[in-house]
N, C-alpha and C positions, 0 to 999 in steps of 0.2 A: 282451629285456627293454623293459615297455610301458611307453609315455609315458600318465600317469595325465593330462593337461591334455588330449588328444586322444578326441574320444567315442569310445563301443566300449570304452574302456579299463578295465581291471579295477578293481575297487570302486569303481566311479562308481555315483550313486543314482539312478536316471532319476528326473526330474522330471514330477510329473503337476500339470494343470493342472484346474483346478475350472470346473464349466458357465463358458458365458459370459453377462453380461445381453439378454434377448432385445430391449429396448424403446430399450439401448446408452443411456439415461439416467444411467449409473453407478448404477445399484443394486445390492446383492449379492443372491443366489441365497436368502439367509435374510428376507429384509425390509426392508434394511436403509436407511439414510437415502438420500433421492436426495440430498442438498443439504447434504452432509455438511461441507464447507467455506464454506458462507454465513454461518452466524455467525461463525465466526473475521474469514473478511471482513470482514464488519462492525466485530467491533473495533476492528480492525485501520484500518479509514478513521474510526473515532471517535478514534483513537488521534492518527492522523496529524493528524486536523481541529485537535483538542485542539492537539497542539504548533504546528502553524501559529499559531494563533489567543495562544498564547501569547507565539510570536515576533513575532508583531505587534502586541502588547500593549508589548512591550519597547522595539522600534523605536520605536513611537509614543510613551512617554513620552520616550525620548530624545530625540525630535527637539522633542516641544512645549518639554523642560525648555533645550534649545539654543534653542528660539524665545524664551523669555523670557528667557533671557539679553542675547540679541543684540536682539533687537526688529527683525530683518529688512523685517517687511511687515504691514500689515495687514489684506492681502487673504485673510483666511481661509475664503472661499466658496472661492475660485480653490486653495488650498493642500486641502483637505477633499476637491474633485474630485481633483486631481493623485495623494492618497493611496489615496483609493479604487480609481480607477485602475490603482495600483500593487500595489495589495493585489488585486485582482481578478488583474492579469499574475502576482504572484509564487504564489497559490494554483494557479493553471493551471500553471503550470511548474514547480514540485513536483507535483502529480499524473503529468504527461505526462511527467518524468523518473521519477519512480518506481514 
């Protein structure tokens, strides 16, 4: 009795591969798109950017609300600079991680 999982076994359908692309750029033989995933990647990066901005807006609102209640400091320029640096680090860490 032959094992159907082994090559050359009875009842196995041979695998036929189509012609390979001559330029290696990911085109199909029928002239399909070269950059098929470009649009979906662009949509994903826009969606990620919107999520980051929405989260930053929520955090900024919470910090401003807390600052208005507690009145910790009047050094707004320093707070804006620190917030800008933290936002840049946050965005860079997000895109490096994901």
